[in-house]
C-alpha positions in Angstrom: 10.6 -28.0 3.9 9.6 -24.3 3.6 11.7 -22.1 1.3 10.8 -19.1 3.5 8.2 -16.5 3.1 7.6 -12.8 2.2 6.6 -12.2 5.8 10.1 -13.1 7.0 10.8 -9.5 6.2 10.0 -7.5 9.3 7.3 -4.9 8.8 5.3 -6.7 6.2 1.9 -8.5 6.3 0.5 -10.7 3.6 -3.0 -12.0 2.9 -5.0 -13.8 0.1 -8.5 -13.7 -1.1 -9.5 -16.8 -3.1 -12.8 -16.7 -5.0 -14.9 -19.9 -4.5 -17.0 -19.2 -7.6 -14.2 -19.7 -10.2 -10.4 -19.9 -10.0 -9.3 -16.3 -9.4 -8.3 -14.1 -6.5 -5.9 -11.5 -5.2 -2.9 -11.3 -2.8 -1.8 -8.2 -0.9 1.4 -7.4 0.9 1.0 -4.6 3.4 3.6 -2.3 5.0 1.5 -0.6 7.7 4.4 1.7 8.6 5.3 2.3 5.0 8.1 0.9 2.9 10.3 2.4 0.2 9.1 1.1 -3.1 10.3 0.4 -6.6 9.1 -1.4 -9.7 10.3 -2.7 -13.0 8.0 -3.8 -15.8 9.5 -6.0 -18.5 6.5 -7.8 -20.1 5.0 -6.1 -23.2 1.3 -6.5 -22.0 1.2 -5.1 -18.4 -1.8 -4.0 -16.4 -0.7 -1.8 -13.5 -1.6 1.0 -11.1 0.7 3.5 -9.3 3.8 2.3 -11.0 4.7 5.8 -12.3 4.7 7.0 -8.7 7.5 4.6 -7.8 9.9 6.2 -10.3 12.9 7.7 -8.5 12.1 10.9 -10.4 8.7 11.3 -8.6 7.9 12.7 -5.2 6.4 10.0 -2.9 8.9 7.6 -1.5 6.6 5.4 0.6 4.3 2.5 -0.4 1.7 1.1 2.0 0.6 -2.0 0.0 1.1 -3.9 -3.2 -1.8 -5.8 -4.6 -1.5 -8.6 -7.1 -4.7 -9.8 -8.7 -6.2 -12.0 -11.3 -9.1 -10.8 -13.5 -7.0 -9.0 -16.1 -7.5 -5.2 -16.1 -10.8 -5.6 -14.2 -8.8 -6.9 -11.2 -7.2 -3.5 -10.7 -10.4 -2.7 -8.7 -9.0 -4.8 -5.9 -6.7 -2.0 -5.0 -9.7 0.2 -4.1 -10.5 -2.3 -1.3 -7.0 -2.1 0.0 -7.1 1.7 0.0 -10.4 1.5 2.0 -8.9 -0.9 4.6 -5.8 1.3 5.0 -7.7 4.5 5.2 -9.9 3.1 8.0 -6.7 2.6 10.0 -5.3 6.0 9.3 -2.5 4.7 7.1 -1.4 6.9 4.2 0.5 9.9 3.0 -0.9 13.2 4.6 -2.4 15.2 1.7 -4.2 18.2 3.1 -7.1 17.1 5.3 -6.8 13.3 4.5 -4.3 10.5 4.5 -4.0 8.9 1.1 -2.8 5.2 1.1 -0.3 4.4 -1.6 -1.3 1.1 -3.1 0.6 -0.2 -6.2 -1.0 -3.0 -8.1 -0.5 -5.3 -11.1 -2.8 -7.9 -12.6 -2.5 -11.2 -14.5 -4.8 -12.7 -17.1 -6.9 -15.7 -15.8 -10.2 -15.0 -17.6 -9.9 -18.3 -19.5 -10.4 -20.2 -16.2 -14.2 -20.3 -16.0 -16.7 -17.5 -16.0 -14.8 -14.3 -17.1 -17.5 -12.0 -15.5 -16.2 -13.1 -12.1 -13.0 -11.2 -11.1 -11.5 -9.6 -8.1 -13.1 -6.4 -7.1 -12.8 -3.9 -4.2 -14.5 -6.3 -1.8 -12.0 -9.0 -2.7 -9.1 -6.6 -2.1 -10.6 -5.6 1.3 -11.0 -9.3 2.2 -7.3 -10.0 1.4 -6.3 -7.2 3.7 -8.6 -8.5 6.5 -6.8 -11.9 6.1 -3.3 -10.4 6.1 -0.9 -11.2 8.9 2.7 -12.1 9.7 2.3 -15.8 9.4 3.7 -17.4 6.2 1.0 -17.2 3.6 -0.3 -20.2 1.8 1.3 -21.1 -1.5 0.1 -22.7 -4.7 -3.4 -22.3 -6.2 -4.5 -19.5 -3.8 -4.9 -15.7 -4.0 -3.5 -14.2 -7.2 -2.2 -17.6 -8.1 -5.6 -19.4 -8.1 -6.2 -19.2 -11.8 -2.5 -19.1 -12.8 -1.1 -21.5 -15.4 2.2 -21.9 -17.3 3.5 -23.5 -20.5 0.9 -21.8 -22.7 3.0 -21.3 -25.9 0.9 -23.9 -27.7 -2.4 -23.1 -26.1 -3.6 -23.3 -22.5 -4.9 -26.8 -23.2 -1.3 -28.1 -23.4 -0.2 -26.0 -20.4 0.0 -26.9 -16.7 -1.4 -25.5 -13.4 0.7 -23.0 -11.6 0.2 -20.7 -8.6 2.0 -18.3 -6.2 5.1 -19.1 -4.3 7.5 -17.5 -1.7 11.2 -17.8 -0.7 13.5 -15.9 1.6 17.2 -15.8 2.5 18.7 -14.1 5.6 22.4 -13.2 5.5 24.4 -11.2 8.0 21.3 -9.8 9.6 19.5 -8.8 6.4 16.5 -10.7 4.9 15.6 -10.6 1.3 12.4 -12.4 0.2 10.2 -12.8 -2.8 6.6 -13.7 -3.7 5.8 -14.6 -7.3 2.5 -15.4 -9.0 3.5 -17.4 -12.0 1.0 -17.2 -14.9 3.6 -17.5 -17.6 3.5 -18.2 -21.3 6.8 -20.0 -20.8 7.9 -23.1 -19.0 9.1 -23.2 -15.4 12.7 -24.5 -15.2 14.8 -25.5 -12.2 17.9 -23.4 -12.8 20.0 -25.7 -10.7 19.4 -28.7 -13.0 17.9 -27.3 -16.2 14.9 -29.6 -15.8 11.5 -28.4 -16.9 9.3 -28.6 -13.8 6.1 -27.5 -15.4 5.4 -26.4 -19.0 4.2 -27.3 -22.4 3.0 -30.9 -22.6 3.0 -33.4 -25.5 -0.1 -33.7 -27.7 -1.3 -36.6 -25.6 -0.8 -34.5 -22.4 1.2 -37.2 -20.6 4.7 -35.8 -20.7 6.4 -32.4 -20.6 8.1 -31.4 -23.8 8.8 -27.7 -23.2 8.0 -24.8 -25.4 11.5 -23.7 -26.2 12.5 -27.2 -27.1 9.5 -27.6 -29.3 10.4 -24.4 -31.2 14.0 -25.5 -31.6 12.6 -28.8 -33.1 10.8 -26.7 -35.7 7.3 -26.3 -34.2 5.7 -22.9 -34.3 3.5 -21.7 -31.4 -0.1 -20.8 -31.9 -1.2 -17.2 -32.1 -1.4 -16.0 -28.5 -3.9 -13.4 -27.2 -2.3 -10.2 -26.0 -2.1 -10.2 -22.2 -3.0 -13.9 -21.9 -0.3 -14.5 -19.3 1.9 -12.4 -16.9 4.1 -13.2 -14.0 3.9 -10.9 -11.0 6.5 -10.6 -8.3 7.4 -8.7 -5.1 10.9 -8.7 -3.8 11.3 -7.3 -0.3 13.9 -6.6 2.3 14.3 -5.3 5.8 17.4 -3.4 4.8 17.2 0.4 4.4 17.1 1.3 0.7 16.7 4.6 -1.2 14.0 4.7 -3.9 16.7 4.4 -6.5 18.1 1.3 -4.7 14.6 -0.2 -4.6 14.0 0.3 -8.3 17.4 -1.3 -9.0 16.5 -4.3 -6.8 13.2 -4.7 -8.7 15.1 -4.6 -12.0 17.7 -7.2 -11.1 15.1 -9.5 -9.6 13.9 -10.0 -13.2 17.0 -12.1 -13.7 15.4 -14.6 -11.3 12.5 -14.8 -13.6 14.8 -15.3 -16.6 16.6 -18.1 -14.9 13.4 -20.0 -14.0 10.9 -19.1 -16.8 11.6 -19.9 -20.5 10.7 -17.9 -22.5 10.0 -14.9 -20.3 9.0 -11.2 -21.0 7.1 -12.2 -24.1 4.8 -9.9 -26.1 1.8 -11.5 -24.4 3.1 -11.4 -20.8 3.0 -8.3 -18.6 5.8 -9.4 -16.3 6.2 -6.9 -13.4 8.3 -7.0 -10.2 7.8 -4.6 -7.3 10.4 -4.0 -4.6 9.7 -3.0 -1.0 12.3 -2.0 1.7 11.1 -1.7 5.3 14.4 -0.6 6.8 13.8 -2.7 9.9 17.1 -4.4 9.9 20.1 -3.1 11.9 22.4 -4.2 9.2 23.1 -3.6 5.5 24.7 -5.4 2.6 26.5 -4.2 -0.5 24.2 -3.6 -3.5 25.8 -6.5 -5.5 25.1 -8.9 -2.6 21.5 -7.6 -2.4 21.1 -8.3 -6.1 22.4 -11.8 -5.8 19.9 -12.6 -3.0 17.1 -10.9 -4.9 17.7 -13.0 -8.0 18.0 -16.2 -6.0 14.8 -15.8 -3.9 12.8 -14.8 -7.0 13.9 -18.0 -8.9 13.1 -20.1 -5.8 9.7 -18.5 -5.4 8.9 -19.3 -9.1 9.7 -23.0 -8.4 7.6 -23.0 -5.3 4.6 -21.6 -7.2 4.5 -24.7 -9.5 5.6 -27.2 -6.8 2.8 -26.1 -4.5 0.1 -25.8 -7.2 -3.0 -28.0 -6.9 -5.7 -28.8 -9.4 -8.7 -26.4 -9.9 -12.1 -27.2 -11.4 -15.4 -25.7 -12.4 -17.6 -24.9 -15.3 -15.4 -23.8 -18.3 -12.2 -24.4 -16.4 -9.5 -26.3 -18.4 -8.3 -29.5 -16.7 -4.6 -28.8 -16.2 -2.2 -31.2 -14.4 0.2 -30.0 -11.7 3.9 -30.7 -11.5 3.2 -33.3 -8.9 0.9 -35.2 -11.3 3.3 -35.8 -14.1 6.4 -38.0 -14.2 9.8 -36.3 -14.2 
């Protein structure tokens, strides 16, 4: 049964581009009429674009798209494709003689999955926009989640395949939804049970042992490459929010990551959450209630990302099992 989708929020479109040459891709969420935006970056190795603009201290309130991409810093080029697509449709902030689309972006590191010279570019970002619609987007090993993995504390070879997932809740006429691409150093945990759903595996690869558990048993993780991971999220609502409210929503949504990823916000992750508010609902909820919903849908989207993941293959691609492949 579906946990809901980011496109359950009125005023948003979503599309993926999945590269067939190696496991990588990008995912875009578009607000054609604009949305109030916010962001909160907690990981120590982020790769981002236009995040400073989303500060409540800065002038522009509206966001027209958020692009999530693989390819490490190279993948930021996907945003240029989204800008082109939006400009062709006259979408953007009026700046003198032109409309400038506001496209915020963040990337995750998937360059260990096959040929690292292949990464999302402007054409990939444009293709994701062409594919965007109001239907629920695919989940799992697609778009920005194509090359995602989790449980990498002891090396990617002991990790598991992850992906991208969605969730939404509608309460008293207000919808809050999340989309999360989970490429975490840590394990994914079901917060309702404490069970590790996907994460560090035993030396023989047959069972999940968990990174935090292994550390508490006295094992030390291997040296991890900076920016070798990163979980990216978008939390969205059809409620009307100020820019300050949107930034607070992005901030509290990180609690959803903390509930479902252990450890999270490490020195080698660039964990980033964006917030979008379309204002399409004819209702509102208190900020505390909005925060509760944002945390819940973020945690649920993380779980969906690993539950929906499927195997990927190719030259130089590590063979990683999915949650559905291993015994509980």
